[in-house]
Each structure stands twice: as C-alpha cells, then as structure tokens.
C-alpha positions in Angstrom: 131.6 97.0 98.1 134.5 95.0 96.5 133.8 95.0 92.8 135.7 93.2 90.0 135.6 95.0 86.6 136.6 93.0 83.5 137.4 94.6 80.1 140.5 96.5 81.2 140.1 100.3 80.6 137.8 99.9 77.5 135.0 102.1 76.3 132.7 100.9 79.1 135.0 99.7 81.8 137.0 102.9 82.1 134.0 105.2 82.8 132.5 102.5 85.0 135.6 102.2 87.0 135.8 106.0 87.5 132.2 106.1 88.7 132.5 103.2 91.1 135.7 104.6 92.6 134.1 108.0 93.0 131.2 106.3 94.9 133.7 104.8 97.3 133.8 101.2 96.1 136.9 98.9 96.3 137.5 98.3 92.6 139.8 95.8 90.9 140.2 96.0 87.1 141.3 92.9 85.2 143.5 93.6 82.2 145.7 91.4 80.0 148.0 94.4 79.4 150.6 95.1 82.1 151.1 98.5 80.7 147.6 99.4 81.8 148.5 99.0 85.5 149.7 102.5 86.1 146.6 104.0 84.5 144.3 101.7 86.4 145.9 102.7 89.7 145.8 106.4 88.8 142.0 106.0 88.7 142.1 104.8 92.3 141.5 101.1 91.4 143.7 98.0 91.8 145.0 96.2 88.8 144.9 92.4 88.3 147.0 91.5 85.2 146.0 88.2 83.5 143.9 86.8 80.8 140.3 85.6 80.4 141.6 82.3 79.2 143.3 81.6 82.6 140.6 80.2 84.8 143.0 79.9 87.8 143.8 83.6 87.5 140.1 84.5 87.2 139.2 82.4 90.2 141.8 84.0 92.4 140.9 87.5 91.2 137.2 86.9 91.8 137.6 85.5 95.3 136.1 87.6 98.0 134.3 90.0 95.6 130.8 91.2 96.3 130.0 91.8 92.6 131.7 90.9 89.3 131.1 92.8 86.1 131.9 90.3 83.4 132.2 91.0 79.7 133.7 89.0 76.8 136.4 91.2 75.4 138.4 90.3 72.2 140.2 93.1 70.5 138.9 94.2 67.0 142.0 92.7 65.4 140.4 89.3 65.9 137.9 90.1 63.2 140.7 89.8 60.7 142.3 86.7 62.2 141.4 83.7 59.9 142.5 81.2 62.5 140.0 82.3 65.2 136.3 81.4 65.4 135.0 84.6 66.9 131.7 83.2 68.2 133.3 80.1 69.7 136.1 82.1 71.3 133.6 84.3 73.1 131.6 81.4 74.2 134.7 79.9 75.7 135.4 83.0 77.7 131.8 82.8 79.1 132.6 79.2 80.1 135.8 80.4 81.8 133.8 83.0 83.7 131.2 80.4 84.8 133.9 78.0 86.2 135.8 80.9 87.9 132.5 82.2 89.5 131.7 78.7 90.8 135.2 78.3 92.2 135.3 81.8 93.8 131.8 81.6 95.3 130.7 85.1 94.2 126.9 85.4 94.2 126.2 88.6 92.3 127.1 89.0 88.6 126.5 91.8 86.1 127.1 90.4 82.6 127.5 92.6 79.5 125.3 90.9 76.9 123.7 92.5 73.9 120.6 93.2 71.9 119.9 90.1 69.9 120.7 87.8 72.8 117.1 86.7 73.1 117.5 84.3 70.1 120.1 82.0 68.6 118.7 82.3 65.1 118.9 85.1 62.5 121.1 87.4 64.6 124.4 86.7 62.9 127.5 87.4 65.0 125.4 88.3 68.0 124.5 84.7 68.4 127.5 84.4 70.9 125.6 86.6 73.3 122.7 84.2 73.4 125.1 81.3 74.0 127.0 83.2 76.7 123.8 84.0 78.6 122.9 80.3 78.3 126.2 79.3 79.8 125.9 81.7 82.7 122.3 80.7 83.3 123.7 77.2 84.2 125.2 78.7 87.4 123.4 77.6 90.6 120.1 79.4 91.4 121.7 81.2 94.4 123.9 83.1 92.0 122.1 86.3 90.9 122.8 87.6 87.4 121.8 90.9 85.8 122.2 90.7 82.0 122.7 94.1 80.4 121.7 94.2 76.8 122.9 97.4 75.1 122.0 98.2 71.5 124.4 99.3 68.8 127.3 101.4 70.1 127.9 104.9 68.8 131.6 104.2 68.5 130.9 101.5 65.8 130.2 104.5 63.6 133.9 105.2 63.5 134.0 102.4 60.9 132.2 104.7 58.5 135.2 107.0 58.3 137.2 105.2 55.5 134.3 105.1 53.0 133.3 108.7 53.8 136.9 109.8 53.0 137.3 107.6 49.9 133.8 107.7 48.5 132.0 110.5 50.3 129.2 108.2 51.5 128.3 105.8 54.3 127.8 102.4 52.9 125.9 99.6 54.6 123.4 96.9 53.8 120.7 98.6 55.9 119.5 102.2 55.9 116.6 104.5 55.3 114.3 106.5 57.5 113.2 103.8 60.0 114.5 104.6 63.5 116.6 102.1 65.4 118.3 102.4 68.8 121.9 103.3 69.5 123.8 103.8 72.7 126.8 105.6 74.2 129.2 103.5 76.3 129.0 106.2 78.9 125.3 105.6 79.3 126.0 101.9 79.5 128.5 102.5 82.3 126.0 104.6 84.2 123.3 102.0 84.0 125.7 99.3 85.2 126.8 101.5 88.1 123.2 102.0 89.0 122.4 98.3 88.9 125.5 97.5 91.1 123.9 99.5 93.9 120.4 98.0 93.5 119.4 94.6 95.0 120.2 91.4 93.1 117.4 89.0 92.8 117.7 85.9 90.6 118.0 86.5 86.9 117.2 89.9 85.3 117.5 91.5 81.9 117.8 95.2 81.2 118.1 96.8 77.8 120.2 100.0 77.4 119.8 102.7 74.8 120.6 106.4 74.4 118.6 107.4 71.3 116.4 106.0 68.6 117.3 107.5 65.2 117.3 106.6 61.5 120.4 106.0 59.3 119.5 109.0 57.2 119.3 111.3 60.3 122.7 109.9 61.4 124.2 110.7 58.0 122.9 114.3 58.3 124.3 114.8 61.8 127.7 113.3 61.1 127.9 115.1 57.8 127.3 118.5 59.5 129.8 117.7 62.2 132.6 117.1 59.6 131.6 120.0 57.4 129.9 117.8 54.8 126.2 118.6 55.1 125.4 116.6 51.9 126.7 113.3 53.3 124.5 110.4 52.2 123.9 107.0 53.6 123.5 104.5 50.8 122.4 100.9 50.9 124.1 98.1 49.1 123.2 94.4 48.7 124.1 91.8 51.4 126.3 90.1 48.9 128.2 93.3 48.0 128.8 94.1 51.7 130.0 90.6 52.3 132.4 90.8 49.4 133.7 94.2 50.6 134.4 92.9 54.1 136.2 89.8 52.8 138.2 92.0 50.4 139.2 94.2 53.3 140.7 91.1 55.0 138.0 90.1 57.5 137.6 86.5 58.4 134.9 85.2 56.0 132.9 83.6 58.8 133.0 86.8 60.9 132.1 88.9 57.8 129.1 86.7 57.2 128.1 87.1 60.8 128.3 90.9 60.5 126.2 90.9 57.3 123.6 88.6 58.9 123.5 90.9 61.9 122.7 93.9 59.7 120.0 91.9 57.9 118.4 91.3 61.3 118.3 95.1 61.7 116.1 95.4 58.6 113.7 92.7 59.8 112.2 92.6 63.3 114.5 89.9 64.4 117.1 92.0 66.2 114.7 94.4 67.9 111.6 92.3 68.6 112.4 91.7 72.3 113.9 95.2 72.8 110.6 96.8 71.8 108.7 94.6 74.2 111.1 95.8 77.0 111.9 99.3 75.8 114.1 101.2 78.3 114.3 104.8 79.1 116.7 106.6 76.8 120.1 107.7 78.2 121.6 111.2 78.2 124.1 111.1 75.4 122.7 111.6 71.9 124.2 111.2 68.4 124.7 115.0 68.2 127.0 114.7 71.3 128.9 111.7 69.8 129.3 113.6 66.5 131.8 115.9 68.1 134.1 112.9 68.9 133.4 111.5 65.4 134.6 114.8 63.8 137.8 114.7 65.9 138.5 111.2 64.8 137.6 112.0 61.2 140.2 114.8 61.0 142.8 112.9 63.0 142.9 109.9 60.7 
C-alpha cells in the first residue's frame, strides 16, 4: 500500500516508517527539514519536504495514497514561544489536514490523538486533541478514521533530569502510589502499523499504553538506573509548578495548560474514558526505558 507518514523522523514516525518499509509498503515521509531527506531515503522511504501549514503541499503529497498517518507536530521550542498559541496552532494543523484530505480524496486516515481527547474541559493543554478530533470528524462519512489515543510518553520523563541533577528529586504537582498509564513510542508505532493492515470502517478509537505504574515506582526505577536508589518523587502545589514553568521561560498560557493537565491526572478526568476502554499493555516497560534515561542523564 502507498502510505503517507507525517511527523518527519520523530519518536513515533521513525520506527513506524521502518516497520512499514520492512513489510513492503510504499512509504512517503513528510518533513519540514530538507536535511532529513537522506536519512528518510536510507530507511527505504521517499521524502516529501514541506510544512503542515502549506495546504497545497499537503494535498499534492496525499494524492494517490491508500492511507495517511496524520499527527500534529510542533517542536518543543514552541512551548517557550510567547507569540504562539499552542492549542490554536495545533487545531489549525488539523484543519489543514482536513482540507488536504478532502482535496486529495484519500479515504483512510490514522490520526495520532491522545488520552484526554474525550473531553474539552479540565484536560489542560490536551484540549487541542479533542478539538483536532472534532475537526477531522467533520470529514465526509466515506472517510474512515482511526483515532489513536496514547497515554503519557516515557520520553516526557527526560524533563525530570534537570531537577534530579540540581535538587536530587523529581518535582511535579502529582505523585504518590496510585498507578497511571505510560507508553513507549515504539509500542505506539507497532499499534499504528497493526491498524494500518486491518480493515478501516467508519470512525474508531484505540487507546495505547505500555505499563500502568505509580510515580513512586518510577522514581525508584529511574533512581536505580542512574545509581541513585534513594531518588524521591515529591509533590508541590499547582501554583508552585506554574511559577516554576513560567520562571523557566515557558509561555504562561502553555504553562497553565501543563499544570491543568497534571491536575487532571490527580482526578479521574484524564483517565475516565481510558479505563472504560482499557487496552492490552505493550511490550516496553519503564525498566526498559530507564536504560535510555540513564544514558541521557549522564550525557547531559
């Protein structure tokens, strides 16, 4: 099949591209970075260089495809850009995808959404996923869409490294012994590859998770991996976390969204629909990820 992969060679798109090529699919990877072209081609895929803001480019790239894997991808630096509304920027990308899909005539879409996309209230920065799904659901009924809703990514834990190094603790506005789901991008890629080869039928939702584990267990595993078995996860107030993020230079509205997202972790808002539709766990666990965490910890 001819498959379009958005997201360049990111944490999900790269392993997804590798798996799809190995299975014999004709894969084109969309990237805004021309320097990625050689690496994309080295994987056996084609490169289409352009941006998610360019609807003409997207329409031309999508034309003739059997399936499109679509994700909203803004680099992490956007969090610190005080001129960009992160939520609205992502919603606009979804609108661009919608128009390009309509122009191209592609009928099968896999969209990377997120846990929290079941509601537009109380989920903080994840609200844009609800809005993006809403936009894509406006496509004609003959366009089938599979919405993938992964939980929190393991690699988000790399953000713990600075405070571990400076204060010897993990600091968040949530914590404790209650288990919550996390996921490896490799497990997400595997699930997407699996869904690509299954029939498309209307609108479907699938949650993706690798392990359910508590913050205190995570601190223990990461601490042992970096040679700090006494590493603690401590909880601070929402206000203190917000002030810390703003002090670090994050866009205040984006920072507020992050704090609200974590508040939703403490309540049942974030996970209520996930637990109603609990998936099978993936293969990669926090103990596996901890090896990469330790490498990054000692590299920085």
